[in-house]
Each structure stands twice: as structure tokens, then as C-alpha cells.
TORTI-646982 format. One record per residue (C-alpha): residue number from 1; x, y, z. Coordinates in nm, 3 decimals, always signed. Layout:
BEGIN
> NUM_X_Y_Z
...
//
This chain:
BEGIN
> 1_+1.536_+0.713_+0.173
> 2_+1.689_+0.990_+0.383
> 3_+1.876_+0.859_+0.687
> 4_+1.930_+1.062_+1.002
> 5_+2.304_+0.988_+1.002
> 6_+2.342_+1.127_+0.646
> 7_+2.149_+1.443_+0.737
> 8_+2.361_+1.497_+1.051
> 9_+2.682_+1.459_+0.850
> 10_+2.565_+1.717_+0.596
> 11_+2.462_+1.959_+0.872
> 12_+2.803_+1.915_+1.040
> 13_+2.981_+1.988_+0.712
> 14_+2.778_+2.302_+0.658
> 15_+2.843_+2.414_+1.018
> 16_+3.218_+2.386_+0.950
> 17_+3.188_+2.577_+0.622
> 18_+2.997_+2.852_+0.798
> 19_+3.253_+2.859_+1.078
> 20_+3.008_+2.777_+1.361
> 21_+3.200_+2.556_+1.606
> 22_+2.923_+2.598_+1.869
> 23_+2.666_+2.446_+1.630
> 24_+2.913_+2.178_+1.528
> 25_+2.950_+2.072_+1.896
> 26_+2.572_+2.063_+1.933
> 27_+2.547_+1.832_+1.631
> 28_+2.817_+1.604_+1.765
> 29_+2.617_+1.562_+2.089
> 30_+2.296_+1.505_+1.894
> 31_+2.464_+1.239_+1.679
> 32_+2.600_+1.063_+1.989
> 33_+2.253_+1.052_+2.145
> 34_+2.099_+0.928_+1.821
> 35_+2.364_+0.663_+1.764
> 36_+2.310_+0.503_+2.102
> 37_+1.964_+0.602_+2.223
> 38_+1.944_+0.331_+2.489
> 39_+1.609_+0.204_+2.613
> 40_+1.628_+0.117_+2.983
> 41_+1.362_-0.111_+3.130
> 42_+1.366_-0.163_+3.508
> 43_+1.238_-0.501_+3.626
> 44_+1.118_-0.439_+3.983
> 45_+0.912_-0.608_+4.252
> 46_+0.918_-0.742_+4.605
> 47_+1.175_-1.014_+4.686
> 48_+1.111_-1.369_+4.559
> 49_+0.839_-1.268_+4.307
> 50_+1.025_-1.399_+4.001
> 51_+1.207_-1.088_+3.867
> 52_+1.534_-1.266_+3.793
> 53_+1.351_-1.566_+3.638
> 54_+1.158_-1.326_+3.415
> 55_+1.474_-1.155_+3.291
> 56_+1.631_-1.495_+3.226
> 57_+1.324_-1.605_+3.030
> 58_+1.319_-1.282_+2.822
> 59_+1.683_-1.321_+2.713
> 60_+1.688_-1.700_+2.704
> 61_+1.992_-1.735_+2.933
> 62_+2.044_-1.787_+3.310
> 63_+2.226_-1.459_+3.369
> 64_+2.046_-1.359_+3.692
> 65_+2.067_-1.562_+4.015
> 66_+1.753_-1.770_+4.089
> 67_+1.722_-1.973_+4.413
> 68_+1.487_-2.004_+4.708
> 69_+1.751_-1.872_+4.951
> 70_+1.892_-1.601_+4.722
> 71_+1.755_-1.251_+4.671
> 72_+1.885_-0.985_+4.425
> 73_+2.081_-0.717_+4.612
> 74_+2.275_-0.552_+4.325
> 75_+2.132_-0.470_+3.979
> 76_+2.218_-0.681_+3.679
> 77_+2.210_-0.492_+3.348
> 78_+2.154_-0.703_+3.036
> 79_+2.214_-0.535_+2.699
> 80_+2.293_-0.627_+2.338
> 81_+2.639_-0.741_+2.235
> 82_+2.808_-0.915_+1.944
> 83_+2.936_-1.193_+2.170
> 84_+2.818_-1.315_+2.512
> 85_+3.021_-1.142_+2.783
> 86_+2.991_-1.031_+3.138
> 87_+3.151_-0.766_+3.359
> 88_+3.136_-0.694_+3.727
> 89_+3.161_-0.334_+3.850
> 90_+3.340_-0.353_+4.184
> 91_+3.428_-0.077_+4.434
> 92_+3.800_-0.041_+4.505
> 93_+3.778_+0.183_+4.808
> 94_+3.540_+0.323_+5.072
> 95_+3.233_+0.153_+5.204
> 96_+3.015_-0.002_+4.932
> 97_+2.670_+0.137_+4.921
> 98_+2.757_+0.416_+5.167
> 99_+2.654_+0.779_+5.145
> 100_+2.948_+0.866_+4.923
> 101_+2.906_+0.573_+4.692
> 102_+2.915_+0.797_+4.386
> 103_+3.266_+0.911_+4.476
> 104_+3.407_+0.564_+4.548
> 105_+3.643_+0.444_+4.268
> 106_+3.535_+0.137_+4.080
> 107_+3.691_-0.112_+3.844
> 108_+3.541_-0.339_+3.578
> 109_+3.625_-0.705_+3.611
> 110_+3.545_-0.937_+3.320
> 111_+3.409_-1.276_+3.423
> 112_+3.271_-1.581_+3.237
> 113_+2.903_-1.532_+3.170
> 114_+2.808_-1.858_+3.334
> 115_+2.962_-1.736_+3.664
> 116_+2.766_-1.407_+3.691
> 117_+2.478_-1.546_+3.896
> 118_+2.717_-1.709_+4.145
> 119_+2.947_-1.405_+4.173
> 120_+2.670_-1.157_+4.258
> 121_+2.549_-1.373_+4.549
> 122_+2.874_-1.535_+4.669
> 123_+3.179_-1.411_+4.862
> 124_+3.268_-1.049_+4.780
> 125_+2.919_-0.959_+4.659
> 126_+2.902_-0.681_+4.921
> 127_+3.157_-0.479_+4.717
> 128_+2.965_-0.510_+4.389
> 129_+2.801_-0.205_+4.238
> 130_+2.630_-0.389_+3.951
> 131_+2.680_-0.671_+3.702
> 132_+2.666_-0.609_+3.323
> 133_+2.589_-0.879_+3.069
> 134_+2.595_-0.856_+2.689
> 135_+2.410_-1.105_+2.474
> 136_+2.340_-1.128_+2.097
> 137_+1.960_-1.126_+2.124
> 138_+1.706_-0.985_+1.881
> 139_+1.501_-0.843_+2.171
> 140_+1.800_-0.634_+2.280
> 141_+1.907_-0.526_+1.931
> 142_+1.713_-0.195_+1.939
> 143_+1.915_-0.064_+2.232
> 144_+1.695_-0.228_+2.497
> 145_+1.854_-0.272_+2.842
> 146_+1.691_-0.491_+3.101
> 147_+1.785_-0.412_+3.462
> 148_+1.713_-0.674_+3.728
> 149_+1.686_-0.463_+4.042
> 150_+1.693_-0.527_+4.417
> 151_+1.358_-0.610_+4.573
> 152_+1.133_-0.322_+4.676
> 153_+0.953_-0.354_+5.008
> 154_+1.025_-0.624_+5.262
> 155_+1.354_-0.661_+5.446
> 156_+1.629_-0.423_+5.333
> 157_+1.399_-0.150_+5.212
> 158_+1.688_+0.098_+5.222
> 159_+1.839_-0.086_+4.926
> 160_+1.504_-0.063_+4.748
> 161_+1.538_+0.316_+4.747
> 162_+1.809_+0.273_+4.485
> 163_+1.538_+0.139_+4.257
> 164_+1.319_+0.443_+4.317
> 165_+1.620_+0.661_+4.233
> 166_+1.656_+0.491_+3.897
> 167_+1.296_+0.559_+3.790
> 168_+1.351_+0.902_+3.626
> 169_+1.616_+0.755_+3.396
> 170_+1.403_+0.459_+3.290
> 171_+1.197_+0.439_+2.971
> 172_+0.972_+0.173_+3.124
> 173_+0.917_-0.009_+3.451
> 174_+0.804_-0.373_+3.467
> 175_+0.654_-0.452_+3.809
> 176_+0.669_-0.826_+3.878
> 177_+0.426_-0.993_+4.120
> 178_+0.348_-1.362_+4.154
> 179_+0.011_-1.528_+4.117
> 180_-0.009_-1.651_+4.477
> 181_-0.176_-1.332_+4.599
> 182_-0.318_-1.001_+4.472
> 183_-0.124_-0.673_+4.481
> 184_+0.011_-0.580_+4.824
> 185_-0.001_-0.225_+4.966
> 186_+0.375_-0.166_+4.906
> 187_+0.335_-0.281_+4.546
> 188_+0.050_-0.040_+4.485
> 189_+0.247_+0.240_+4.649
> 190_+0.544_+0.168_+4.426
> 191_+0.323_+0.159_+4.116
> 192_+0.201_+0.511_+4.194
> 193_+0.558_+0.629_+4.241
> 194_+0.664_+0.465_+3.914
> 195_+0.371_+0.617_+3.725
> 196_+0.473_+0.964_+3.853
> 197_+0.834_+0.936_+3.736
> 198_+0.831_+0.698_+3.438
> 199_+0.641_+0.729_+3.108
> 200_+0.553_+0.358_+3.079
> 201_+0.451_+0.112_+3.351
> 202_+0.387_-0.258_+3.286
> 203_+0.267_-0.524_+3.532
> 204_+0.361_-0.889_+3.499
> 205_+0.193_-1.173_+3.692
> 206_+0.443_-1.459_+3.721
> 207_+0.432_-1.824_+3.830
> 208_+0.104_-1.897_+3.655
> 209_+0.220_-2.256_+3.611
> 210_+0.230_-2.302_+3.991
> 211_-0.089_-2.121_+4.088
> 212_-0.418_-2.268_+3.958
> 213_-0.617_-1.960_+4.057
> 214_-0.397_-1.715_+3.869
> 215_-0.687_-1.593_+3.653
> 216_-0.879_-1.483_+3.965
> 217_-0.568_-1.307_+4.100
> 218_-0.524_-1.135_+3.760
> 219_-0.880_-1.002_+3.770
> 220_-0.832_-0.874_+4.123
> 221_-0.506_-0.703_+4.025
> 222_-0.670_-0.534_+3.728
> 223_-0.948_-0.414_+3.958
> 224_-0.682_-0.263_+4.193
> 225_-0.517_-0.084_+3.904
> 226_-0.850_+0.055_+3.784
> 227_-0.942_+0.160_+4.136
> 228_-0.623_+0.363_+4.172
> 229_-0.651_+0.506_+3.818
> 230_-0.324_+0.343_+3.708
> 231_-0.319_+0.273_+3.336
> 232_-0.085_-0.026_+3.312
> 233_-0.133_-0.348_+3.114
> 234_-0.110_-0.675_+3.306
> 235_+0.059_-0.974_+3.143
> 236_+0.035_-1.324_+3.286
> 237_+0.348_-1.530_+3.222
> 238_+0.528_-1.843_+3.331
> 239_+0.904_-1.805_+3.323
> 240_+0.949_-2.178_+3.383
> 241_+0.746_-2.267_+3.071
> 242_+0.937_-2.005_+2.869
> 243_+1.271_-2.154_+2.969
> 244_+1.148_-2.504_+2.882
> 245_+1.027_-2.373_+2.545
> 246_+1.375_-2.237_+2.474
> 247_+1.541_-2.566_+2.575
> 248_+1.309_-2.779_+2.360
> 249_+1.258_-2.516_+2.083
> 250_+0.883_-2.553_+2.132
> 251_+0.693_-2.258_+1.975
> 252_+0.354_-2.358_+2.118
> 253_+0.497_-2.385_+2.467
> 254_+0.655_-2.044_+2.423
> 255_+0.320_-1.892_+2.327
> 256_+0.151_-2.063_+2.621
> 257_+0.407_-1.914_+2.862
> 258_+0.283_-1.561_+2.779
> 259_+0.636_-1.428_+2.722
> 260_+0.577_-1.366_+2.350
> 261_+0.296_-1.121_+2.421
> 262_+0.510_-0.932_+2.674
> 263_+0.801_-0.916_+2.424
> 264_+0.574_-0.775_+2.154
> 265_+0.449_-0.508_+2.390
> 266_+0.803_-0.411_+2.491
> 267_+0.905_-0.374_+2.129
> 268_+0.599_-0.178_+2.022
> 269_+0.532_+0.043_+2.323
> 270_+0.881_+0.086_+2.469
> 271_+1.156_+0.042_+2.206
> 272_+0.968_+0.196_+1.917
> 273_+0.846_+0.486_+2.132
> 274_+1.198_+0.557_+2.261
> 275_+1.330_+0.558_+1.907
> 276_+1.056_+0.804_+1.811
> 277_+1.148_+1.037_+2.099
> 278_+1.518_+1.015_+2.011
> 279_+1.442_+1.094_+1.649
> 280_+1.220_+1.385_+1.755
> 281_+1.500_+1.527_+1.966
> 282_+1.745_+1.490_+1.675
> 283_+1.500_+1.663_+1.438
> 284_+1.469_+1.951_+1.687
> 285_+1.846_+1.998_+1.699
> 286_+1.880_+1.969_+1.320
> 287_+1.600_+2.222_+1.259
> 288_+1.750_+2.470_+1.504
> 289_+2.099_+2.439_+1.352
> 290_+1.967_+2.475_+1.000
> 291_+1.776_+2.785_+1.095
> 292_+2.086_+2.942_+1.260
> 293_+2.304_+2.865_+0.953
> 294_+2.048_+2.995_+0.707
> 295_+2.003_+3.330_+0.885
> 296_+2.347_+3.470_+0.793
> 297_+2.335_+3.332_+0.438
> 298_+1.991_+3.481_+0.371
> 299_+2.087_+3.816_+0.524
> 300_+2.402_+3.857_+0.313
> 301_+2.227_+3.734_-0.003
> 302_+1.940_+3.980_+0.052
> 303_+2.189_+4.264_+0.097
> 304_+2.370_+4.177_-0.228
> 305_+2.054_+4.132_-0.437
> 306_+1.870_+4.437_-0.299
> 307_+2.114_+4.719_-0.215
> 308_+1.827_+4.960_-0.159
> 309_+1.683_+4.763_+0.121
> 310_+2.020_+4.683_+0.277
> 311_+2.007_+4.957_+0.540
> 312_+1.665_+4.855_+0.657
> 313_+1.776_+4.490_+0.671
> 314_+2.085_+4.576_+0.874
> 315_+1.880_+4.793_+1.110
> 316_+1.631_+4.513_+1.171
> 317_+1.908_+4.261_+1.232
> 318_+2.087_+4.494_+1.469
> 319_+1.768_+4.545_+1.671
> 320_+1.721_+4.166_+1.688
> 321_+2.082_+4.118_+1.792
> 322_+2.050_+4.384_+2.061
> 323_+1.742_+4.207_+2.195
> 324_+1.924_+3.873_+2.192
> 325_+2.228_+4.021_+2.365
> 326_+2.004_+4.181_+2.622
> 327_+1.829_+3.847_+2.679
> 328_+2.168_+3.678_+2.720
> 329_+2.328_+3.933_+2.949
> 330_+2.061_+4.089_+3.163
> 331_+1.886_+3.934_+3.458
> 332_+1.590_+3.817_+3.255
> 333_+1.261_+3.701_+3.398
> 334_+1.346_+3.336_+3.330
> 335_+1.648_+3.370_+3.559
> 336_+1.430_+3.522_+3.830
> 337_+1.177_+3.240_+3.790
> 338_+1.460_+2.984_+3.811
> 339_+1.625_+3.147_+4.113
> 340_+1.302_+3.203_+4.307
> 341_+1.176_+2.856_+4.215
> 342_+1.488_+2.684_+4.337
> 343_+1.489_+2.883_+4.661
> 344_+1.129_+2.795_+4.727
> 345_+1.179_+2.432_+4.634
> 346_+1.484_+2.393_+4.861
> 347_+1.275_+2.516_+5.153
> 348_+0.982_+2.295_+5.053
> 349_+1.206_+1.985_+5.024
> 350_+1.341_+2.042_+5.376
> 351_+0.993_+2.098_+5.517
> 352_+0.848_+1.795_+5.334
> 353_+1.121_+1.564_+5.462
> 354_+1.088_+1.689_+5.820
> 355_+0.708_+1.671_+5.806
> 356_+0.719_+1.311_+5.690
> 357_+0.979_+1.223_+5.951
> 358_+0.762_+1.376_+6.226
> 359_+0.472_+1.153_+6.117
> 360_+0.694_+0.847_+6.122
> 361_+0.831_+0.948_+6.463
> 362_+0.481_+0.980_+6.610
> 363_+0.380_+0.641_+6.468
> 364_+0.697_+0.481_+6.606
> 365_+0.651_+0.636_+6.951
> 366_+0.292_+0.517_+6.965
> 367_+0.408_+0.164_+6.879
> 368_+0.685_+0.187_+7.144
> 369_+0.443_+0.311_+7.414
> 370_+0.202_+0.023_+7.339
> 371_+0.446_-0.249_+7.450
> 372_+0.795_-0.332_+7.567
> 373_+1.019_-0.252_+7.268
> 374_+1.304_-0.478_+7.379
> 375_+1.172_-0.821_+7.280
> 376_+1.013_-0.691_+6.955
> 377_+1.288_-0.453_+6.852
> 378_+1.374_-0.659_+6.545
> 379_+1.014_-0.645_+6.416
> 380_+0.993_-0.277_+6.505
> 381_+1.320_-0.200_+6.324
> 382_+1.195_-0.384_+6.015
> 383_+0.864_-0.194_+6.021
> 384_+1.049_+0.136_+6.072
> 385_+1.283_+0.057_+5.783
> 386_+0.990_+0.000_+5.549
> 387_+0.807_+0.307_+5.677
> 388_+1.106_+0.532_+5.634
> 389_+1.173_+0.393_+5.289
> 390_+0.815_+0.466_+5.182
> 391_+0.824_+0.821_+5.327
> 392_+1.159_+0.903_+5.166
> 393_+1.051_+0.754_+4.832
> 394_+0.736_+0.964_+4.838
> 395_+0.940_+1.276_+4.917
> 396_+1.180_+1.192_+4.632
> 397_+0.892_+1.149_+4.385
> 398_+0.742_+1.480_+4.499
> 399_+1.076_+1.660_+4.461
> 400_+1.124_+1.514_+4.111
> 401_+0.778_+1.629_+4.003
> 402_+0.834_+1.977_+4.140
> 403_+1.171_+1.993_+3.961
> 404_+1.012_+1.902_+3.630
> 405_+0.733_+2.157_+3.690
> 406_+0.994_+2.428_+3.766
> 407_+1.189_+2.343_+3.448
> 408_+0.874_+2.375_+3.240
> 409_+0.793_+2.713_+3.396
> 410_+1.145_+2.844_+3.332
> 411_+1.149_+2.728_+2.970
> 412_+0.805_+2.883_+2.911
> 413_+0.925_+3.215_+3.062
> 414_+1.236_+3.204_+2.844
> 415_+1.014_+3.167_+2.535
> 416_+0.794_+3.457_+2.645
> 417_+1.109_+3.669_+2.698
> 418_+1.184_+3.618_+2.330
> 419_+1.405_+3.307_+2.345
> 420_+1.410_+3.026_+2.094
> 421_+1.299_+2.669_+2.153
> 422_+1.518_+2.492_+2.413
> 423_+1.643_+2.136_+2.360
> 424_+1.497_+1.865_+2.584
> 425_+1.624_+1.880_+2.943
> 426_+1.813_+1.562_+3.037
> 427_+1.964_+1.540_+3.382
> 428_+1.992_+1.161_+3.428
> 429_+1.967_+0.953_+3.737
> 430_+2.110_+1.071_+4.067
> 431_+2.300_+0.747_+4.120
> 432_+2.275_+0.631_+4.481
> 433_+2.102_+0.941_+4.606
> 434_+1.858_+0.748_+4.825
> 435_+2.094_+0.479_+4.953
> 436_+2.229_+0.690_+5.238
> 437_+2.009_+0.542_+5.513
> 438_+2.199_+0.422_+5.814
> 439_+2.113_+0.106_+6.006
> 440_+1.894_+0.139_+6.316
> 441_+2.106_+0.077_+6.632
> 442_+2.017_-0.209_+6.869
> 443_+1.873_-0.161_+7.218
> 444_+1.857_-0.379_+7.528
> 445_+1.613_-0.663_+7.459
> 446_+1.515_-0.686_+7.824
> 447_+1.611_-1.053_+7.868
> 448_+1.696_-1.145_+8.231
> 449_+1.850_-1.458_+8.379
> 450_+1.685_-1.653_+8.661
> 451_+1.959_-1.534_+8.895
> 452_+1.887_-1.166_+8.821
> 453_+1.517_-1.215_+8.875
> 454_+1.574_-1.396_+9.202
> 455_+1.804_-1.124_+9.336
> 456_+1.548_-0.854_+9.254
> 457_+1.274_-1.048_+9.431
> 458_+1.497_-1.119_+9.736
> 459_+1.587_-0.754_+9.777
> 460_+1.222_-0.661_+9.796
> 461_+1.114_-0.958_+10.013
> 462_+1.395_-0.907_+10.269
> 463_+1.240_-0.588_+10.400
> 464_+0.895_-0.743_+10.415
> 465_+1.012_-1.051_+10.607
> 466_+1.218_-0.847_+10.852
> 467_+0.964_-0.577_+10.933
> 468_+0.664_-0.817_+10.956
> 469_+0.873_-1.060_+11.165
> 470_+0.963_-0.786_+11.415
> 471_+0.599_-0.687_+11.452
> 472_+0.481_-1.046_+11.497
> 473_+0.760_-1.117_+11.741
> 474_+0.580_-0.888_+11.993
> 475_+0.308_-1.146_+11.990
> 476_+0.560_-1.418_+12.078
> 477_+0.604_-1.546_+11.722
> 478_+0.940_-1.612_+11.558
> 479_+1.077_-1.353_+11.315
> 480_+1.045_-1.597_+11.030
> 481_+0.686_-1.721_+11.041
> 482_+0.408_-1.776_+10.788
> 483_+0.286_-1.417_+10.818
> 484_+0.632_-1.266_+10.760
> 485_+0.699_-1.504_+10.473
> 486_+0.367_-1.412_+10.308
> 487_+0.451_-1.044_+10.350
> 488_+0.798_-1.107_+10.203
> 489_+0.646_-1.281_+9.899
> 490_+0.402_-0.997_+9.843
> 491_+0.665_-0.725_+9.878
> 492_+0.914_-0.923_+9.666
> 493_+0.657_-0.959_+9.390
> 494_+0.579_-0.588_+9.409
> 495_+0.948_-0.495_+9.396
> 496_+0.997_-0.725_+9.092
> 497_+0.697_-0.570_+8.912
> 498_+0.816_-0.216_+8.995
> 499_+1.163_-0.294_+8.868
> 500_+1.010_-0.446_+8.550
> 501_+0.807_-0.129_+8.487
> 502_+1.116_+0.085_+8.535
> 503_+1.317_-0.129_+8.297
> 504_+1.040_-0.110_+8.037
> 505_+1.016_+0.268_+8.080
> 506_+1.392_+0.299_+8.035
> 507_+1.384_+0.083_+7.722
> 508_+1.095_+0.286_+7.582
> 509_+1.282_+0.610_+7.646
> 510_+1.597_+0.463_+7.491
> 511_+1.400_+0.335_+7.189
> 512_+1.239_+0.675_+7.131
> 513_+1.574_+0.845_+7.146
> 514_+1.723_+0.596_+6.902
> 515_+1.434_+0.643_+6.658
> 516_+1.462_+1.025_+6.676
> 517_+1.836_+1.018_+6.620
> 518_+1.792_+0.772_+6.334
> 519_+1.529_+0.983_+6.162
> 520_+1.735_+1.297_+6.210
> 521_+2.025_+1.126_+6.033
> 522_+1.794_+1.011_+5.755
> 523_+1.659_+1.364_+5.702
> 524_+2.013_+1.504_+5.703
> 525_+2.150_+1.256_+5.450
> 526_+1.852_+1.231_+5.216
> 527_+1.786_+1.606_+5.232
> 528_+2.146_+1.673_+5.122
> 529_+2.108_+1.433_+4.827
> 530_+1.776_+1.575_+4.714
> 531_+1.902_+1.933_+4.735
> 532_+2.210_+1.834_+4.534
> 533_+1.976_+1.680_+4.277
> 534_+1.779_+2.005_+4.255
> 535_+2.097_+2.211_+4.216
> 536_+2.201_+1.979_+3.932
> 537_+1.871_+2.051_+3.762
> 538_+1.925_+2.423_+3.817
> 539_+2.278_+2.421_+3.669
> 540_+2.175_+2.204_+3.375
> 541_+1.875_+2.419_+3.296
> 542_+2.074_+2.742_+3.332
> 543_+2.351_+2.622_+3.105
> 544_+2.105_+2.486_+2.848
> 545_+1.915_+2.817_+2.823
> 546_+2.235_+3.019_+2.827
> 547_+2.380_+2.814_+2.542
> 548_+2.059_+2.860_+2.344
> 549_+2.065_+3.239_+2.401
> 550_+2.431_+3.252_+2.297
> 551_+2.354_+3.058_+1.980
> 552_+2.082_+3.311_+1.897
> 553_+2.314_+3.605_+1.963
> 554_+2.599_+3.452_+1.757
> 555_+2.366_+3.379_+1.464
> 556_+2.227_+3.732_+1.461
> 557_+2.576_+3.881_+1.494
> 558_+2.692_+3.679_+1.195
> 559_+2.388_+3.789_+1.001
> 560_+2.456_+4.160_+1.079
> 561_+2.823_+4.116_+0.980
> 562_+2.724_+3.940_+0.657
> 563_+2.472_+4.214_+0.563
> 564_+2.725_+4.486_+0.633
> 565_+2.995_+4.303_+0.440
> 566_+2.772_+4.297_+0.133
> 567_+2.808_+4.677_+0.093
> 568_+3.185_+4.647_+0.037
> 569_+3.171_+4.390_-0.238
> 570_+3.277_+4.502_-0.586
> 571_+3.048_+4.425_-0.877
> 572_+3.241_+4.122_-1.007
> 573_+3.298_+3.991_-0.659
> 574_+2.932_+4.053_-0.575
> 575_+2.816_+3.831_-0.860
> 576_+3.051_+3.551_-0.757
> 577_+2.946_+3.588_-0.395
> 578_+2.577_+3.577_-0.489
> 579_+2.633_+3.252_-0.682
> 580_+2.820_+3.104_-0.387
> 581_+2.554_+3.209_-0.136
> 582_+2.273_+3.080_-0.359
> 583_+2.448_+2.742_-0.377
> 584_+2.492_+2.733_-0.001
> 585_+2.132_+2.838_+0.057
> 586_+2.014_+2.562_-0.178
> 587_+2.212_+2.314_+0.029
> 588_+2.058_+2.448_+0.348
> 589_+1.706_+2.441_+0.195
> 590_+1.758_+2.077_+0.090
> 591_+1.884_+2.005_+0.441
> 592_+1.577_+2.171_+0.592
> 593_+1.352_+1.971_+0.360
> 594_+1.524_+1.646_+0.466
> 595_+1.483_+1.745_+0.831
> 596_+1.110_+1.800_+0.777
> 597_+1.091_+1.458_+0.611
> 598_+1.259_+1.302_+0.917
> 599_+1.003_+1.485_+1.131
> 600_+0.715_+1.336_+0.930
> 601_+0.866_+0.988_+0.969
> 602_+0.888_+1.037_+1.346
> 603_+0.532_+1.167_+1.405
> 604_+0.322_+0.854_+1.321
> 605_+0.505_+0.643_+1.580
> 606_+0.461_+0.896_+1.860
//
């Protein structure tokens, strides 16, 4: 049985013999990707839906914090390891979770595995970036990583944007919702975002042991998925039963919990598929390297075996090399497509963000005009936080989709220009690109003491009592009389109501200004991060295509030199060289055959 590691080693040896360090470096990178493919599964959901309990049930260990008064605020990554161990990634400078979180230095602190849940929720948790746990579990043996994320939706939606930012780097997303109610609007919105950025989406209905009507809820959830056109399986599980099954080693209870069916699906549809994609990428690199190495060998061998056709061979190779050099040096159409596309997309990203912020601003101002914002500012701030998070997440998803579309267009144009196949584009996650949202400032809540209200009323009533008393004194009445008192009460009440209206108007004006400044800051921070993300895609794509063009040019240059060198070989040396080249070509042909065999192995699992 041909193994991919053995084929890579043979290809690297031949690249060294052929003096192609560029291809050798490419094979080193391909081997590194193949050796540790990594299959990342994000476990997401609104707070208190059972995400951490589900991760604990899947790995059979209480590694994630679970409590009624505790919510996950930093991700916990659970991966395979020879021995149980845990590490906390802690910031050592700057503000944790701030706009420059990617630049803040961190350190890795080993901790006992039984203390992880307490450490990520106790004192000092605000400086944590993430927790990492390694366990010797069969489920994790294929490179599977489970990531328990912060809650999406609800309070603290700015933190939930970190989860959205992780979606492009995930191989699968598991959305967790409990059986107490059907899908909420934020959950459906997140499912659509996940479907746009991640190849595999799975839904899990938890707490079936505590909700008698979970089957009805499951049917409603499946109807919601079908109504939105979201193709995602729904698994009904009980994490509590799964944990009891592990404790008592009860196989029937484990089957009843529903965890076994979910584990089978993860292995078949996520781990196996990721391995297939990794193998396909490796086969692509091996095939390209083999073709590059074979070109020079075949050219020199043809020149030695057929001297008459040598000049025609050299002429054809030189023309191909000139075309490759021209493709590498000149401002080709793919570069124009890339440059124009990036320029247009930068403008579109800015417009999209500002357009969404204007919609949120109008909605917020309508809510502020409808009532006094002071007493309900906390509720309004929470709603605005969720609304901004949803708008920014939608903008991020749109920008990611447009970036992928642009990359496809550029690669297609490069192929039409005469370029070879380009390796798969891999940019990775943007880190904390969407965590830059600032907190909404507080405003005056409008609360007044009894003394303040009394003074406002007295200031208005004083004039009414005095003026009415002077008028009634002409009729022989005292200045303070029932009529003047009644007038004072009326004018005092009017003054109090007028002052109240003015105070509300001031608070509404202040609230609108705060909202506009807040949204302007959001657009500034998030726009910067999204534009940086696009520029990263641009640089990665440019370097990838440039390296591919340089490999083509180098291979053709070697082929021309080899064909020309064959004219200078003496007869005895020519025979020895032919035998050497034939042997090397046989090795390359066997390598190509093994690569094709690896390709056939990868196809059925795709």
C-alpha cells in the first residue's frame, strides 16, 4: 500500500537530486499540512443552551465550566494528546480583548486539567485569551479539535463576533440549542452566516431529558431549517445522560443519550471529509512537483535520443519559457483583475458598513424618540449591542464571500493567461478582527429626588401665587387666598411638566449623539479590520500566483538548458547520460503513478 508520507519523501529526494530548492520547500510545506491536517469544529449557541455540557459529554471529561450562574466568555480548545494536560493562554500586556488584541504578547501557563473550568471563570479570567486541553480520546485521534465558544446573541454580543470571525477557519459548526423552545431569530441568523462561511453545519438539540416536548420542538426546528433552505442535520441529545453513561459504563444509556449518533456523524462527515480534502491538496502539490521535475529530464533525454529534432525542441521550449517569463514579469490580466477587484471591494466594504450603520442609527433614533431614553438606557444599550453585532456580522460574511469570489476570478484569469493550476488558497482566521467594538457610554437616567421636584414646582408656583394674589387684592382679598393658591398649583404643575419635557428632550438629544458617536467608532474599527483582512487575501493570492509562475519559468528554463546541454555531450558521455536520465525518468514515472493512486484513494471519500 502506497503511503502519502513515503511518496512525499521520494519526491523531496528527487527535488534535491534535480537541484530544485523551490520545489523542495513546497513539498516541505505540503508534508507539514498533511502531517497535521487539523479538523476544527466550533460548538456555538446562545448562552446557557448546553454548549459546554455537550463538549464535556463528547470527550467524557468535565473540561468546560458548567453552572447556572456561569457563561463561557473565552474559547476552550479540546484536542488529542498522549496524556491529559491543560494550558491557559494569558495576555501579558495591553488590554485583553481590545482592538489590538492580536499584537498583545501572550504566555502559556500549564495548569492541572481539573482546574481549567474554575480558572476560566474565576479571578484573572479577564486576561485569558483561550484555554487548551489535550485528552487521549479516540474521537479526537483523527486531528479533531472541539472549540467551546462564547455565546452568540444575548448580552455581550460584541464577544460573540469573535465566534463569527472563527467561522472561515472551521471545518464544521455545531449550533447548540435547548429543547425548551424552537429556534430563535438570532439563532436562525447565525445559521445563515455559518452556512455562508463554513462547509458543514450541524444542529444539536440538547436537554431532551428535561423537556418532555422535545420531539415537537425538534419537528418545529426542522421546519424552520427547511423554510430557510438550510441543509443541516438536527441531532437530539442529552448531555446529562451521556455523562451518566460514561460514569456507569452503560452502553444502552449512551445510545439513548443520542451522543453516539452525533459522534458517528462527526467522524464520517467532518473528520473523513477533512482528511479527503487534505489528501487532495497533497496530491495536487505532488502532481505539480512531479510534472516540473519531469520536464527537464524529458527535454534533455529527447535531445540526446533524437539529435535531428533537438533544434525544434529547443525552439519550442524557448518559446514556452518566453511566454512564462512574460506571464511572470508583465502586468498580466490577472494582476489587473486582482488590483481592480480589491479597489472595488475596499470601496464596497466601506459603503456596506456605513449603510448598515445608518439603518441601525435610524432604528435607534426612532426608539429614542418614542420614549424617555434615561430610565430604559440599559435595555436600549443591550438591544443596540445585539443590533450592531448582527449588522457587523452580516457585513463580515458579505466581505468574506466577496473575497472568495474575487480569488476565484483571479485564479481563473491566471489560468486563461496561460498559468498552471494554483494551490488552494488558505488565509486562515483573522483572529480578533471583530472584537473591536467599544462599550456604549452611559447617559443621565433622569432620576430626580423629591427635593429637586419640589423646588421646580415652587419656582413655577411662586409667580402664579404672587401675580394672582396682587390682582385679587384689589378686590379686598389677601395676597395668599384660595384663588392665588389654585393658580400657583396650576402654574407650578405646568412649570414642572415643561421642565420634564425639556429634560427628556435633552436626554434624547444626548442619547442620539452617543449612538452616532458609538456607531462611527464601530465603523472605523471594524472597517479597518475588514480592509486589513482583504489586503491579507490580496497579498496571499499575489504571492501564491507569483510563486506558481516562477516555478513554471524555472522549470522551462531548466528544460531549455538541459536540451541545449545535450548537444555538447560526447558519444560515450551521451550514452551514460541517457542511461542516467532514463533511470531518473523511470523514478519520476513511478512517482507519478503513485500520486495517481493516491488521487484515486482520495476521490471516493469526497
